[in-house]
A tleap script that builds the chain and sets N, CA, C and O, in Angstrom:
source leaprc.protein.ff14SB
mol = sequence {
  NMET GLN LEU ILE SER ILE ASN LEU ALA GLY
  ALA THR LEU ALA ARG ASP GLU PRO SER LYS
  GLN ILE GLU CYS VAL ARG ALA VAL PRO GLN
  PRO ILE VAL SER LYS SER ILE PHE PRO ASN
  THR LYS PHE ILE LEU GLN ARG ASN ILE ASP
  ASN VAL ALA ILE GLY PHE GLU THR VAL LYS
  PHE ASN ASN GLY ASP LYS LEU VAL ILE THR
  HIE THR GLY CYS GLU SER TYR ILE PHE ASP
  PHE GLN PHE GLU THR SER ARG PHE SER ALA
  ASP VAL THR ASN THR LYS TYR TRP PHE ALA
  ARG SER ILE GLN LEU MET ARG GLN THR GLU
  LYS GLY ILE ASP PRO ALA SER ALA ILE ASN
  ARG GLY ILE ARG ALA LEU GLU HIE TYR ALA
  SER THR ASN ASN HIE PRO SER ILE GLY LYS
  GLU ILE CGLY
}
set mol.1.N position { 140.226 111.741 92.546 }
set mol.1.CA position { 139.076 112.391 92.136 }
set mol.1.C position { 137.896 111.515 92.457 }
set mol.1.O position { 137.848 110.339 92.097 }
set mol.2.N position { 136.923 112.126 93.157 }
set mol.2.CA position { 135.710 111.387 93.539 }
set mol.2.C position { 134.595 111.695 92.616 }
set mol.2.O position { 134.481 112.834 92.161 }
set mol.3.N position { 133.736 110.718 92.302 }
set mol.3.CA position { 132.552 110.971 91.513 }
set mol.3.C position { 131.342 110.764 92.384 }
set mol.3.O position { 131.197 109.727 93.031 }
set mol.4.N position { 130.486 111.740 92.400 }
set mol.4.CA position { 129.219 111.674 93.176 }
set mol.4.C position { 128.107 111.799 92.185 }
set mol.4.O position { 128.068 112.781 91.443 }
set mol.5.N position { 127.179 110.835 92.129 }
set mol.5.CA position { 126.079 110.934 91.180 }
set mol.5.C position { 124.731 110.976 91.884 }
set mol.5.O position { 124.462 110.181 92.785 }
set mol.6.N position { 123.905 111.894 91.470 }
set mol.6.CA position { 122.628 112.135 92.071 }
set mol.6.C position { 121.602 112.121 90.919 }
set mol.6.O position { 121.744 112.883 89.963 }
set mol.7.N position { 120.590 111.276 91.002 }
set mol.7.CA position { 119.601 111.186 89.993 }
set mol.7.C position { 118.288 111.762 90.426 }
set mol.7.O position { 117.729 111.291 91.416 }
set mol.8.N position { 117.765 112.740 89.756 }
set mol.8.CA position { 116.484 113.368 90.122 }
set mol.8.C position { 115.445 112.918 89.055 }
set mol.8.O position { 115.483 113.419 87.931 }
set mol.9.N position { 114.557 112.021 89.373 }
set mol.9.CA position { 113.726 111.434 88.351 }
set mol.9.C position { 112.222 111.445 88.688 }
set mol.9.O position { 111.828 111.499 89.853 }
set mol.10.N position { 111.433 111.393 87.668 }
set mol.10.CA position { 110.043 111.079 87.859 }
set mol.10.C position { 109.769 109.710 87.334 }
set mol.10.O position { 110.662 108.863 87.316 }
set mol.11.N position { 108.565 109.467 86.907 }
set mol.11.CA position { 108.193 108.164 86.285 }
set mol.11.C position { 108.968 108.019 85.023 }
set mol.11.O position { 109.248 109.019 84.362 }
set mol.12.N position { 109.334 106.809 84.651 }
set mol.12.CA position { 110.026 106.520 83.430 }
set mol.12.C position { 109.275 105.580 82.515 }
set mol.12.O position { 108.374 104.887 82.987 }
set mol.13.N position { 109.557 105.521 81.367 }
set mol.13.CA position { 108.890 104.701 80.316 }
set mol.13.C position { 109.617 103.457 80.281 }
set mol.13.O position { 110.838 103.463 80.124 }
set mol.14.N position { 108.890 102.272 80.431 }
set mol.14.CA position { 109.470 100.943 80.326 }
set mol.14.C position { 109.136 100.468 78.843 }
set mol.14.O position { 108.040 100.709 78.338 }
set mol.15.N position { 110.101 99.808 78.204 }
set mol.15.CA position { 109.877 99.360 76.903 }
set mol.15.C position { 110.385 97.944 76.749 }
set mol.15.O position { 111.412 97.536 77.291 }
set mol.16.N position { 109.577 97.205 75.954 }
set mol.16.CA position { 109.924 95.741 75.749 }
set mol.16.C position { 110.651 95.591 74.478 }
set mol.16.O position { 111.369 94.597 74.373 }
set mol.17.N position { 110.581 96.420 73.494 }
set mol.17.CA position { 111.179 96.189 72.208 }
set mol.17.C position { 112.077 97.420 71.905 }
set mol.17.O position { 111.614 98.407 71.334 }
set mol.18.N position { 113.413 97.334 72.313 }
set mol.18.CA position { 114.253 98.435 72.076 }
set mol.18.C position { 114.568 98.812 70.604 }
set mol.18.O position { 115.121 99.875 70.322 }
set mol.19.N position { 114.215 97.956 69.739 }
set mol.19.CA position { 114.483 98.328 68.303 }
set mol.19.C position { 113.492 99.286 67.661 }
set mol.19.O position { 113.759 99.932 66.648 }
set mol.20.N position { 112.237 99.343 68.364 }
set mol.20.CA position { 111.204 100.234 67.713 }
set mol.20.C position { 111.499 101.691 68.202 }
set mol.20.O position { 111.965 101.923 69.317 }
set mol.21.N position { 111.208 102.598 67.334 }
set mol.21.CA position { 111.316 104.038 67.650 }
set mol.21.C position { 110.145 104.436 68.488 }
set mol.21.O position { 109.014 104.034 68.215 }
set mol.22.N position { 110.392 105.211 69.494 }
set mol.22.CA position { 109.210 105.654 70.396 }
set mol.22.C position { 108.961 107.140 70.091 }
set mol.22.O position { 109.851 107.839 69.608 }
set mol.23.N position { 107.779 107.596 70.371 }
set mol.23.CA position { 107.433 108.958 70.322 }
set mol.23.C position { 107.448 109.530 71.753 }
set mol.23.O position { 106.810 109.003 72.665 }
set mol.24.N position { 108.163 110.571 71.899 }
set mol.24.CA position { 108.214 111.252 73.186 }
set mol.24.C position { 107.226 112.331 73.373 }
set mol.24.O position { 107.064 113.164 72.481 }
set mol.25.N position { 106.561 112.371 74.463 }
set mol.25.CA position { 105.683 113.494 74.641 }
set mol.25.C position { 106.355 114.742 75.220 }
set mol.25.O position { 105.790 115.835 75.239 }
set mol.26.N position { 107.619 114.519 75.704 }
set mol.26.CA position { 108.466 115.532 76.282 }
set mol.26.C position { 109.153 116.244 75.105 }
set mol.26.O position { 109.463 115.609 74.097 }
set mol.27.N position { 109.381 117.504 75.223 }
set mol.27.CA position { 110.023 118.303 74.174 }
set mol.27.C position { 111.609 117.933 74.232 }
set mol.27.O position { 112.110 117.236 75.115 }
set mol.28.N position { 112.264 118.476 73.219 }
set mol.28.CA position { 113.675 118.297 73.200 }
set mol.28.C position { 114.358 118.971 74.483 }
set mol.28.O position { 114.014 120.098 74.838 }
set mol.29.N position { 115.281 118.282 75.125 }
set mol.29.CA position { 115.959 118.856 76.264 }
set mol.29.C position { 116.541 120.211 76.092 }
set mol.29.O position { 117.152 120.481 75.058 }
set mol.30.N position { 116.391 121.070 77.034 }
set mol.30.CA position { 116.952 122.403 77.000 }
set mol.30.C position { 117.867 122.600 78.242 }
set mol.30.O position { 117.666 121.992 79.293 }
set mol.31.N position { 118.869 123.471 78.065 }
set mol.31.CA position { 119.760 123.727 79.235 }
set mol.31.C position { 118.968 124.204 80.423 }
set mol.31.O position { 117.996 124.951 80.310 }
set mol.32.N position { 119.444 123.721 81.618 }
set mol.32.CA position { 118.893 124.133 82.901 }
set mol.32.C position { 119.860 124.964 83.783 }
set mol.32.O position { 119.511 125.438 84.864 }
set mol.33.N position { 121.104 125.112 83.249 }
set mol.33.CA position { 122.081 125.807 84.073 }
set mol.33.C position { 122.156 127.306 83.502 }
set mol.33.O position { 122.252 127.545 82.298 }
set mol.34.N position { 122.103 128.236 84.454 }
set mol.34.CA position { 122.235 129.639 84.024 }
set mol.34.C position { 123.681 129.951 83.751 }
set mol.34.O position { 124.540 129.813 84.622 }
set mol.35.N position { 123.945 130.377 82.520 }
set mol.35.CA position { 125.320 130.809 82.137 }
set mol.35.C position { 125.726 132.117 82.856 }
set mol.35.O position { 126.913 132.401 83.022 }
set mol.36.N position { 124.753 132.873 83.261 }
set mol.36.CA position { 125.152 134.119 84.039 }
set mol.36.C position { 125.631 133.792 85.413 }
set mol.36.O position { 126.355 134.591 86.007 }
set mol.37.N position { 125.257 132.632 85.966 }
set mol.37.CA position { 125.757 132.177 87.239 }
set mol.37.C position { 126.988 131.355 87.068 }
set mol.37.O position { 128.003 131.572 87.730 }
set mol.38.N position { 126.892 130.378 86.147 }
set mol.38.CA position { 128.078 129.453 85.804 }
set mol.38.C position { 128.453 129.584 84.359 }
set mol.38.O position { 128.017 128.803 83.514 }
set mol.39.N position { 129.267 130.578 84.078 }
set mol.39.CA position { 129.587 130.922 82.669 }
set mol.39.C position { 130.353 129.816 81.960 }
set mol.39.O position { 130.271 129.713 80.736 }
set mol.40.N position { 131.080 129.002 82.670 }
set mol.40.CA position { 131.881 127.953 82.067 }
set mol.40.C position { 131.032 126.671 81.839 }
set mol.40.O position { 131.343 125.600 82.361 }
set mol.41.N position { 129.947 126.823 81.039 }
set mol.41.CA position { 128.953 125.703 80.914 }
set mol.41.C position { 128.800 125.448 79.406 }
set mol.41.O position { 128.757 126.398 78.624 }
set mol.42.N position { 128.717 124.171 78.993 }
set mol.42.CA position { 128.398 123.745 77.643 }
set mol.42.C position { 127.233 122.799 77.626 }
set mol.42.O position { 127.075 121.993 78.543 }
set mol.43.N position { 126.419 122.877 76.615 }
set mol.43.CA position { 125.273 122.072 76.468 }
set mol.43.C position { 125.263 121.406 75.055 }
set mol.43.O position { 125.341 122.112 74.049 }
set mol.44.N position { 125.166 120.064 74.983 }
set mol.44.CA position { 125.054 119.399 73.700 }
set mol.44.C position { 123.867 118.496 73.655 }
set mol.44.O position { 123.367 118.066 74.695 }
set mol.45.N position { 123.387 118.187 72.420 }
set mol.45.CA position { 122.240 117.215 72.302 }
set mol.45.C position { 122.814 116.050 71.448 }
set mol.45.O position { 123.582 116.228 70.503 }
set mol.46.N position { 122.383 114.885 71.858 }
set mol.46.CA position { 122.666 113.658 71.093 }
set mol.46.C position { 121.379 112.894 71.010 }
set mol.46.O position { 120.450 113.193 71.760 }
set mol.47.N position { 121.275 111.899 70.117 }
set mol.47.CA position { 120.097 111.062 69.978 }
set mol.47.C position { 120.529 109.619 70.328 }
set mol.47.O position { 121.618 109.177 69.962 }
set mol.48.N position { 119.628 108.891 71.058 }
set mol.48.CA position { 119.921 107.511 71.345 }
set mol.48.C position { 119.417 106.612 70.208 }
set mol.48.O position { 118.986 107.077 69.153 }
set mol.49.N position { 119.492 105.333 70.469 }
set mol.49.CA position { 119.147 104.320 69.407 }
set mol.49.C position { 117.652 104.448 68.944 }
set mol.49.O position { 117.286 104.090 67.825 }
set mol.50.N position { 116.819 104.986 69.890 }
set mol.50.CA position { 115.401 105.197 69.673 }
set mol.50.C position { 115.143 106.597 69.009 }
set mol.50.O position { 113.993 106.991 68.813 }
set mol.51.N position { 116.167 107.280 68.695 }
set mol.51.CA position { 116.095 108.675 68.157 }
set mol.51.C position { 115.490 109.649 69.142 }
set mol.51.O position { 114.908 110.663 68.756 }
set mol.52.N position { 115.635 109.325 70.450 }
set mol.52.CA position { 115.175 110.255 71.487 }
set mol.52.C position { 116.344 111.193 71.925 }
set mol.52.O position { 117.458 110.749 72.204 }
set mol.53.N position { 116.029 112.479 71.968 }
set mol.53.CA position { 117.111 113.427 72.276 }
set mol.53.C position { 117.503 113.323 73.738 }
set mol.53.O position { 116.670 113.225 74.639 }
set mol.54.N position { 118.802 113.348 73.924 }
set mol.54.CA position { 119.419 113.361 75.279 }
set mol.54.C position { 120.334 114.586 75.358 }
set mol.54.O position { 121.123 114.825 74.443 }
set mol.55.N position { 120.240 115.330 76.392 }
set mol.55.CA position { 121.081 116.514 76.591 }
set mol.55.C position { 122.177 116.232 77.641 }
set mol.55.O position { 121.978 115.541 78.640 }
set mol.56.N position { 123.355 116.824 77.334 }
set mol.56.CA position { 124.480 116.740 78.296 }
set mol.56.C position { 124.933 118.157 78.516 }
set mol.56.O position { 125.322 118.879 77.597 }
set mol.57.N position { 124.865 118.524 79.787 }
set mol.57.CA position { 125.358 119.847 80.250 }
set mol.57.C position { 126.507 119.734 81.146 }
set mol.57.O position { 126.440 119.077 82.185 }
set mol.58.N position { 127.588 120.374 80.765 }
set mol.58.CA position { 128.826 120.329 81.553 }
set mol.58.C position { 129.181 121.608 82.127 }
set mol.58.O position { 129.238 122.611 81.416 }
set mol.59.N position { 129.437 121.643 83.444 }
set mol.59.CA position { 129.774 122.844 84.146 }
set mol.59.C position { 131.139 122.626 84.764 }
set mol.59.O position { 131.340 121.632 85.463 }
set mol.60.N position { 132.119 123.557 84.521 }
set mol.60.CA position { 133.367 123.494 85.109 }
set mol.60.C position { 133.442 124.701 86.036 }
set mol.60.O position { 133.364 125.859 85.627 }
set mol.61.N position { 133.601 124.349 87.326 }
set mol.61.CA position { 133.663 125.421 88.403 }
set mol.61.C position { 135.031 125.978 88.605 }
set mol.61.O position { 136.025 125.342 88.253 }
set mol.62.N position { 135.100 127.121 89.148 }
set mol.62.CA position { 136.383 127.816 89.388 }
set mol.62.C position { 137.298 126.997 90.323 }
set mol.62.O position { 138.521 127.063 90.199 }
set mol.63.N position { 136.686 126.195 91.294 }
set mol.63.CA position { 137.501 125.498 92.199 }
set mol.63.C position { 138.066 124.112 91.625 }
set mol.63.O position { 138.693 123.338 92.348 }
set mol.64.N position { 137.809 123.863 90.317 }
set mol.64.CA position { 138.315 122.653 89.697 }
set mol.64.C position { 137.257 121.501 89.709 }
set mol.64.O position { 137.468 120.465 89.077 }
set mol.65.N position { 136.154 121.689 90.411 }
set mol.65.CA position { 135.096 120.741 90.319 }
set mol.65.C position { 134.454 120.715 89.015 }
set mol.65.O position { 134.580 121.699 88.287 }
set mol.66.N position { 133.748 119.657 88.614 }
set mol.66.CA position { 133.037 119.554 87.305 }
set mol.66.C position { 131.714 118.864 87.646 }
set mol.66.O position { 131.641 117.970 88.488 }
set mol.67.N position { 130.730 119.301 86.985 }
set mol.67.CA position { 129.366 118.760 87.021 }
set mol.67.C position { 128.874 118.454 85.570 }
set mol.67.O position { 128.931 119.283 84.662 }
set mol.68.N position { 128.390 117.198 85.437 }
set mol.68.CA position { 127.798 116.767 84.195 }
set mol.68.C position { 126.288 116.470 84.515 }
set mol.68.O position { 125.986 115.580 85.310 }
set mol.69.N position { 125.427 117.174 83.929 }
set mol.69.CA position { 123.943 116.858 83.979 }
set mol.69.C position { 123.481 116.170 82.745 }
set mol.69.O position { 123.628 116.722 81.654 }
set mol.70.N position { 122.935 115.005 82.850 }
set mol.70.CA position { 122.388 114.239 81.756 }
set mol.70.C position { 120.922 114.420 81.811 }
set mol.70.O position { 120.308 114.113 82.833 }
set mol.71.N position { 120.309 114.915 80.739 }
set mol.71.CA position { 118.848 115.189 80.582 }
set mol.71.C position { 118.322 114.060 79.720 }
set mol.71.O position { 118.608 113.942 78.529 }
set mol.72.N position { 117.532 113.236 80.399 }
set mol.72.CA position { 116.830 112.123 79.688 }
set mol.72.C position { 115.338 112.115 80.026 }
set mol.72.O position { 114.807 113.011 80.682 }
set mol.73.N position { 114.733 111.113 79.570 }
set mol.73.CA position { 113.292 110.947 79.836 }
set mol.73.C position { 112.448 111.205 78.671 }
set mol.73.O position { 112.734 112.041 77.814 }
set mol.74.N position { 111.372 110.451 78.657 }
set mol.74.CA position { 110.413 110.626 77.544 }
set mol.74.C position { 108.995 111.008 78.071 }
set mol.74.O position { 108.338 111.924 77.575 }
set mol.75.N position { 108.590 110.269 79.071 }
set mol.75.CA position { 107.284 110.693 79.650 }
set mol.75.C position { 107.455 111.598 80.841 }
set mol.75.O position { 106.484 112.159 81.349 }
set mol.76.N position { 108.675 111.744 81.288 }
set mol.76.CA position { 108.965 112.746 82.407 }
set mol.76.C position { 110.365 113.193 82.263 }
set mol.76.O position { 111.126 112.594 81.504 }
set mol.77.N position { 110.743 114.213 82.951 }
set mol.77.CA position { 112.078 114.691 82.989 }
set mol.77.C position { 112.923 113.920 83.953 }
set mol.77.O position { 112.493 113.696 85.084 }
set mol.78.N position { 114.125 113.494 83.561 }
set mol.78.CA position { 115.064 112.888 84.443 }
set mol.78.C position { 116.388 113.673 84.294 }
set mol.78.O position { 116.851 113.916 83.179 }
set mol.79.N position { 116.966 114.050 85.396 }
set mol.79.CA position { 118.229 114.787 85.412 }
set mol.79.C position { 119.145 113.950 86.331 }
set mol.79.O position { 118.798 113.658 87.475 }
set mol.80.N position { 120.293 113.583 85.812 }
set mol.80.CA position { 121.341 112.892 86.503 }
set mol.80.C position { 122.485 113.830 86.684 }
set mol.80.O position { 123.126 114.216 85.706 }
set mol.81.N position { 122.773 114.224 87.940 }
set mol.81.CA position { 123.783 115.152 88.298 }
set mol.81.C position { 125.051 114.251 88.740 }
set mol.81.O position { 124.998 113.467 89.687 }
set mol.82.N position { 126.138 114.449 87.980 }
set mol.82.CA position { 127.377 113.732 88.367 }
set mol.82.C position { 128.464 114.784 88.623 }
set mol.82.O position { 128.925 115.497 87.731 }
set mol.83.N position { 128.837 114.825 89.903 }
set mol.83.CA position { 129.875 115.767 90.306 }
set mol.83.C position { 131.244 115.098 90.286 }
set mol.83.O position { 131.331 113.954 90.732 }
set mol.84.N position { 132.268 115.688 89.828 }
set mol.84.CA position { 133.636 115.229 89.987 }
set mol.84.C position { 134.362 116.260 90.791 }
set mol.84.O position { 134.335 117.445 90.460 }
set mol.85.N position { 135.022 115.821 91.860 }
set mol.85.CA position { 135.669 116.744 92.810 }
set mol.85.C position { 136.830 116.041 93.510 }
set mol.85.O position { 136.804 114.831 93.734 }
set mol.86.N position { 137.785 116.782 93.829 }
set mol.86.CA position { 138.909 116.238 94.691 }
set mol.86.C position { 138.920 116.886 96.126 }
set mol.86.O position { 139.868 116.721 96.894 }
set mol.87.N position { 137.850 117.604 96.427 }
set mol.87.CA position { 137.847 118.334 97.694 }
set mol.87.C position { 137.551 117.432 98.854 }
set mol.87.O position { 137.901 117.765 99.986 }
set mol.88.N position { 136.911 116.283 98.622 }
set mol.88.CA position { 136.478 115.403 99.790 }
set mol.88.C position { 137.231 114.183 99.724 }
set mol.88.O position { 137.694 113.765 98.663 }
set mol.89.N position { 137.382 113.537 100.944 }
set mol.89.CA position { 138.006 112.284 101.058 }
set mol.89.C position { 137.501 111.472 102.286 }
set mol.89.O position { 137.630 111.898 103.433 }
set mol.90.N position { 136.911 110.267 101.981 }
set mol.90.CA position { 136.504 109.462 103.005 }
set mol.90.C position { 136.354 108.017 102.451 }
set mol.90.O position { 136.346 107.851 101.232 }
set mol.91.N position { 136.244 107.052 103.234 }
set mol.91.CA position { 135.972 105.767 102.869 }
set mol.91.C position { 134.704 105.725 102.021 }
set mol.91.O position { 133.741 106.410 102.368 }
set mol.92.N position { 134.646 104.931 100.889 }
set mol.92.CA position { 133.495 104.937 100.101 }
set mol.92.C position { 132.258 104.229 100.777 }
set mol.92.O position { 131.110 104.405 100.367 }
set mol.93.N position { 132.571 103.427 101.826 }
set mol.93.CA position { 131.452 102.840 102.552 }
set mol.93.C position { 130.812 103.756 103.565 }
set mol.93.O position { 129.796 103.395 104.159 }
set mol.94.N position { 131.373 104.931 103.782 }
set mol.94.CA position { 130.822 105.895 104.760 }
set mol.94.C position { 129.706 106.714 104.064 }
set mol.94.O position { 129.887 107.867 103.674 }
set mol.95.N position { 128.529 106.033 103.934 }
set mol.95.CA position { 127.512 106.730 103.179 }
set mol.95.C position { 126.980 107.968 103.823 }
set mol.95.O position { 126.587 108.889 103.106 }
set mol.96.N position { 126.938 108.055 105.116 }
set mol.96.CA position { 126.512 109.196 105.827 }
set mol.96.C position { 127.341 110.420 105.438 }
set mol.96.O position { 126.813 111.513 105.233 }
set mol.97.N position { 128.677 110.200 105.342 }
set mol.97.CA position { 129.506 111.311 104.854 }
set mol.97.C position { 129.287 111.703 103.437 }
set mol.97.O position { 129.297 112.894 103.124 }
set mol.98.N position { 129.086 110.748 102.551 }
set mol.98.CA position { 128.901 111.057 101.169 }
set mol.98.C position { 127.482 111.617 100.936 }
set mol.98.O position { 127.310 112.397 100.000 }
set mol.99.N position { 126.487 111.272 101.711 }
set mol.99.CA position { 125.204 111.892 101.434 }
set mol.99.C position { 125.358 113.439 101.917 }
set mol.99.O position { 124.839 114.336 101.252 }
set mol.100.N position { 126.025 113.688 102.993 }
set mol.100.CA position { 126.287 115.072 103.399 }
set mol.100.C position { 126.972 115.882 102.312 }
set mol.100.O position { 126.599 117.022 102.035 }
set mol.101.N position { 128.000 115.259 101.690 }
set mol.101.CA position { 128.794 115.933 100.656 }
set mol.101.C position { 127.880 116.136 99.403 }
set mol.101.O position { 127.927 117.203 98.790 }
set mol.102.N position { 127.080 115.161 99.032 }
set mol.102.CA position { 126.149 115.303 97.911 }
set mol.102.C position { 125.194 116.490 98.140 }
set mol.102.O position { 124.979 117.319 97.257 }
set mol.103.N position { 124.634 116.537 99.354 }
set mol.103.CA position { 123.720 117.650 99.623 }
set mol.103.C position { 124.497 119.023 99.523 }
set mol.103.O position { 123.983 119.988 98.957 }
set mol.104.N position { 125.775 119.076 100.101 }
set mol.104.CA position { 126.544 120.260 100.013 }
set mol.104.C position { 126.832 120.692 98.586 }
set mol.104.O position { 126.786 121.882 98.273 }
set mol.105.N position { 127.132 119.726 97.714 }
set mol.105.CA position { 127.357 120.081 96.343 }
set mol.105.C position { 126.102 120.520 95.587 }
set mol.105.O position { 126.184 121.432 94.764 }
set mol.106.N position { 124.969 119.914 95.831 }
set mol.106.CA position { 123.714 120.307 95.259 }
set mol.106.C position { 123.273 121.696 95.714 }
set mol.106.O position { 122.753 122.493 94.932 }
set mol.107.N position { 123.509 121.980 97.086 }
set mol.107.CA position { 123.103 123.313 97.582 }
set mol.107.C position { 123.998 124.407 96.918 }
set mol.107.O position { 123.529 125.511 96.642 }
set mol.108.N position { 125.259 124.086 96.674 }
set mol.108.CA position { 126.176 125.079 96.013 }
set mol.108.C position { 125.818 125.333 94.562 }
set mol.108.O position { 126.205 126.354 93.993 }
set mol.109.N position { 125.081 124.410 93.958 }
set mol.109.CA position { 124.776 124.407 92.578 }
set mol.109.C position { 123.344 124.974 92.293 }
set mol.109.O position { 123.063 125.507 91.220 }
set mol.110.N position { 122.479 124.828 93.302 }
set mol.110.CA position { 121.109 125.173 92.975 }
set mol.110.C position { 120.856 126.601 92.595 }
set mol.110.O position { 119.862 126.891 91.929 }
set mol.111.N position { 121.707 127.493 92.989 }
set mol.111.CA position { 121.396 128.946 92.562 }
set mol.111.C position { 121.504 129.180 91.035 }
set mol.111.O position { 121.000 130.170 90.504 }
set mol.112.N position { 122.177 128.235 90.354 }
set mol.112.CA position { 122.297 128.369 89.018 }
set mol.112.C position { 121.469 127.434 88.149 }
set mol.112.O position { 121.613 127.388 86.928 }
set mol.113.N position { 120.588 126.682 88.830 }
set mol.113.CA position { 119.689 125.726 88.094 }
set mol.113.C position { 118.289 126.279 87.939 }
set mol.113.O position { 117.730 126.810 88.898 }
set mol.114.N position { 117.746 126.175 86.829 }
set mol.114.CA position { 116.414 126.617 86.551 }
set mol.114.C position { 115.591 125.436 85.992 }
set mol.114.O position { 115.976 124.931 84.937 }
set mol.115.N position { 114.492 124.952 86.607 }
set mol.115.CA position { 113.864 125.570 87.751 }
set mol.115.C position { 114.495 125.106 89.058 }
set mol.115.O position { 114.683 123.908 89.272 }
set mol.116.N position { 114.812 126.029 89.905 }
set mol.116.CA position { 115.323 125.701 91.212 }
set mol.116.C position { 114.407 124.872 92.071 }
set mol.116.O position { 114.892 124.192 92.975 }
set mol.117.N position { 113.109 124.888 91.844 }
set mol.117.CA position { 112.188 124.218 92.649 }
set mol.117.C position { 112.380 122.663 92.450 }
set mol.117.O position { 112.231 121.900 93.404 }
set mol.118.N position { 112.691 122.244 91.283 }
set mol.118.CA position { 112.985 120.786 90.979 }
set mol.118.C position { 114.178 120.314 91.696 }
set mol.118.O position { 114.111 119.250 92.311 }
set mol.119.N position { 115.236 120.985 91.677 }
set mol.119.CA position { 116.404 120.584 92.409 }
set mol.119.C position { 116.233 120.666 93.835 }
set mol.119.O position { 116.778 119.821 94.545 }
set mol.120.N position { 115.476 121.669 94.379 }
set mol.120.CA position { 115.224 121.813 95.807 }
set mol.120.C position { 114.441 120.629 96.347 }
set mol.120.O position { 114.692 120.173 97.462 }
set mol.121.N position { 113.497 120.131 95.566 }
set mol.121.CA position { 112.777 118.889 96.070 }
set mol.121.C position { 113.669 117.758 96.209 }
set mol.121.O position { 113.545 116.995 97.166 }
set mol.122.N position { 114.629 117.580 95.257 }
set mol.122.CA position { 115.630 116.542 95.360 }
set mol.122.C position { 116.531 116.644 96.571 }
set mol.122.O position { 116.828 115.642 97.221 }
set mol.123.N position { 116.975 117.884 96.881 }
set mol.123.CA position { 117.811 118.221 98.018 }
set mol.123.C position { 117.085 117.906 99.300 }
set mol.123.O position { 117.646 117.262 100.187 }
set mol.124.N position { 115.836 118.352 99.419 }
set mol.124.CA position { 114.980 118.130 100.620 }
set mol.124.C position { 114.811 116.560 100.853 }
set mol.124.O position { 114.869 116.090 101.990 }
set mol.125.N position { 114.602 115.782 99.735 }
set mol.125.CA position { 114.475 114.331 99.866 }
set mol.125.C position { 115.785 113.749 100.374 }
set mol.125.O position { 115.769 112.925 101.288 }
set mol.126.N position { 116.905 114.149 99.816 }
set mol.126.CA position { 118.157 113.680 100.289 }
set mol.126.C position { 118.434 113.952 101.767 }
set mol.126.O position { 118.862 113.073 102.515 }
set mol.127.N position { 118.160 115.264 102.178 }
set mol.127.CA position { 118.215 115.706 103.553 }
set mol.127.C position { 117.411 114.852 104.498 }
set mol.127.O position { 117.893 114.367 105.522 }
set mol.128.N position { 116.179 114.691 104.112 }
set mol.128.CA position { 115.286 113.910 104.943 }
set mol.128.C position { 115.770 112.437 105.144 }
set mol.128.O position { 115.791 111.893 106.248 }
set mol.129.N position { 116.138 111.873 104.038 }
set mol.129.CA position { 116.549 110.419 104.037 }
set mol.129.C position { 117.894 110.351 104.882 }
set mol.129.O position { 118.011 109.487 105.751 }
set mol.130.N position { 118.792 111.160 104.655 }
set mol.130.CA position { 120.109 111.159 105.411 }
set mol.130.C position { 119.907 111.365 106.937 }
set mol.130.O position { 120.579 110.759 107.772 }
set mol.131.N position { 118.953 112.246 107.236 }
set mol.131.CA position { 118.761 112.557 108.711 }
set mol.131.C position { 117.892 111.494 109.394 }
set mol.131.O position { 117.837 111.478 110.624 }
set mol.132.N position { 117.224 110.626 108.674 }
set mol.132.CA position { 116.422 109.629 109.368 }
set mol.132.C position { 117.050 108.272 109.195 }
set mol.132.O position { 116.425 107.288 109.589 }
set mol.133.N position { 118.242 108.137 108.634 }
set mol.133.CA position { 118.928 106.832 108.454 }
set mol.133.C position { 120.369 106.969 109.001 }
set mol.133.O position { 121.074 107.884 108.578 }
set mol.134.N position { 120.803 106.159 109.861 }
set mol.134.CA position { 122.169 106.152 110.369 }
set mol.134.C position { 123.087 105.671 109.287 }
set mol.134.O position { 124.200 106.186 109.177 }
set mol.135.N position { 122.706 104.753 108.510 }
set mol.135.CA position { 123.542 104.196 107.431 }
set mol.135.C position { 122.745 104.227 106.098 }
set mol.135.O position { 122.242 103.184 105.680 }
set mol.136.N position { 122.627 105.322 105.465 }
set mol.136.CA position { 121.829 105.431 104.307 }
set mol.136.C position { 122.426 104.534 103.135 }
set mol.136.O position { 123.642 104.438 102.973 }
set mol.137.N position { 121.533 103.908 102.358 }
set mol.137.CA position { 121.908 102.963 101.314 }
set mol.137.C position { 122.092 103.766 100.037 }
set mol.137.O position { 121.320 104.663 99.699 }
set mol.138.N position { 123.196 103.377 99.330 }
set mol.138.CA position { 123.429 103.865 97.965 }
set mol.138.C position { 122.682 103.059 96.959 }
set mol.138.O position { 122.561 101.841 97.093 }
set mol.139.N position { 122.173 103.721 95.945 }
set mol.139.CA position { 121.464 102.967 94.907 }
set mol.139.C position { 119.980 102.743 95.203 }
set mol.139.O position { 119.295 102.058 94.444 }
set mol.140.N position { 119.497 103.297 96.264 }
set mol.140.CA position { 118.096 103.111 96.691 }
set mol.140.C position { 117.312 104.359 96.300 }
set mol.140.O position { 117.767 105.488 96.486 }
set mol.141.N position { 116.123 104.126 95.753 }
set mol.141.CA position { 115.319 105.280 95.412 }
set mol.141.C position { 114.689 105.932 96.660 }
set mol.141.O position { 114.099 105.270 97.514 }
set mol.142.N position { 114.845 107.237 96.714 }
set mol.142.CA position { 114.311 107.970 97.902 }
set mol.142.C position { 113.386 109.047 97.480 }
set mol.142.O position { 113.329 109.396 96.300 }
set mol.143.N position { 112.623 109.611 98.453 }
set mol.143.CA position { 111.850 110.726 98.078 }
set mol.143.C position { 110.438 110.272 97.971 }
set mol.143.O position { 109.555 111.070 97.654 }
savepdb mol mol.pdb
quit
């Protein structure tokens, strides 16, 4: 089973004192996956140490793949897409291959994500980065 993680983020809040509770300007996370498109979806809310709500949305696809979207962020929305799949196989150092598979998985998922415009911007950034780099780097912020 391969795990592919894609993080779509805006600006984040930096904190010096983790023990202090912070006030979020962002509302409580809401599901972004359409159950009419992907009916086998569950959404749960949890609170972190700062009492900030974090959403976890899990999609189980008919082909056996699984997607977990983690909703975080306080001053902006941050969505972390983690796909679990056994459909692909390549050396983990072949980043060109894995960028292409990441784009493929995101394209297959975008029809059931609201707002689609947010995920589409992330896909376009991945496509641009992968097309302009022969050896794209993992863990590097793009877009």
